[in-house]
Each structure stands twice: as C-alpha cells, then as structure tokens.
Phi, psi and omega in degrees: 000147179300147179284157177290171187238072173283188180302158192302315183297319179292322179296317178301316178296324180294319179291318177301315180297321180294316179293320178298321179296323177298328181281308185292334180282347183091359178299321172246093182290160177302134181097345182274156176268130181282166178303155180292166180303312178300323179294319179292322177301315181291318182294318186267341180069034179236172183288155180302319181296326179293317177298315182298318179297318180293317180297317179296323179296317180288330175291319178298325181278356174095004180275328183239154176233116180272115182247110183303130178083354183239321182132190180245130188240149175280127180240350179201159183259356177205165179299319180294321178299321178296317178297315179301317182297316179292320184294322187249011182302326183254017180293154178298131186301322180295325179293322176296318179298320180293322177296314179300316180301314182297312181295313186286329177296313178296320181293319180296322178299313179293323179298320179296331182272334190239354188301147177254172176297325178296319178300316182295321177296320179295316179297318179298316181295319181287331175294319177296316179299321178298317179296318180297320179296321178297314182296333180290338181081004181272107185298318182292322177295323179293318178300316180297314181294318180295318179297318179296321179298311183292327176297322179291325176299314180295319179298328180291350175288339183056034171249104187298324181292314179297319180295317179294319179296318180296319179297320180293333179266000190300324181287327174297315180291324178296318178298319179299313182295320180300316178294322184290318180287321182088182184280341183233131180281130178229159180305329183287344183254022179247146174215133181286137179252006184300322181296325178295314179295319179299319180293320178295317179297320182283352182074022181270089186297319181296315180292320179299317179296318181294319178299312183292330184282338192280325191288325187291345185274359175276161179297333176200169178295104185254149176295133185210157177266358185234351185224170176268210189300000000 
C-alpha cells in the first residue's frame, strides 16, 4: 500500500526505513538489483525525488550501490556491514581466511554445546542446498549456499553478538569465498561439510571446532579426509 504523506523529512525517513526493511528481511538479497525508480514510486506512492533521496541515503550508508546504466544493487544488509565491506574489501586474503577460521571455530564449538533440534534441521537442509548448488555447476549459487550454511553454524552458537558480527562480515567473507572458488566449480575446490554437522549433532565441541578451523588455511576449499570447507 502507498505510504502516508507526513512532512517531507519524516516521509523521507519513512521511505528509507521501508527500503532498509526490504533489504534486512531478505526480500532484496545481497547481490540483487532493486526495483527501478519508477517502480518504487508506484509501489510506495511517493514522489520521485523522495525515492531518489532515500536510495542515495542508503547508498551513502553502504547498503546500496548505484551503477550508472545498470541499476541499483544491494551490497550489504546493514550500515555496519557496508562499512565492513568497504574497510576490508582490499584486505589480504589470508588475513580474511584467518578471521573466518577464528570466528567459525569458536562458533562451531558453542554450536556443538548449545544446538537445538531446530538448528540441526536447518543445518541438514542447508547442507542439502549446498550440495544441490554444487551439482548445478553454478559457482555463484554455490557461494550463496555455502555462505548460508556457515551463517547457520554460527547462529547455532546462540551467541547473539558473535552471530551479528559474523553477519556484518558476511559480504567480506563471501568475496573471499568467491575468489577462492573461482568462476568454475572443479572437484579440487569442493569440500564435504558432513563431518562438521555430525560433530555438532554429536555434541563433540572439540571436533566441531577443529573441523571449522581447518578449511580456511588452504589455498581453496579442497577435498580432504580430515577437514571441512
């Protein structure tokens, strides 16, 4: 439904909040192109200048990227995530890998101790989705599925601060994985995550931590008999 029409400054904030909600809710996922300016004008029932002001504000805050001739794309799910992405976009890849290892190892340990049946069902479902994405041969779909799986592992830690921090860093980690996997999926760039899920299910905190810690230090996610991704 069209938004109400309070004074202009309040209306602009209302439109910004509505667009931000589309992003944070997942309605507009990271990497997707948002509706065009005329489409947003029609959907929200506000003036073109108000929409333009809101889009520019979210672009300034790092959530959107305005690409001339192409459209406007979602690049982060929060202002902090946008800042993180810009700050670490050119970071040394090994340092990103080490950060991922540290965060995920600690989260996996906690997940093994705190996971619920709902968490395990979510991990199982995302593991299947990850396998399906791999089988499809679509590298970007695999990166998305793999990222969602690891986010679920961290969420299973039930540490809200750790989960929020990981989410804010997710685009930095996604870029690292995208570079690591490459444009084409090959057998050498695949790694089974079943052992990680099994360790979490079994409540084996030490094994879960070791599985999660091992994969980022490889040049890419390689198939192994001893480690995860």
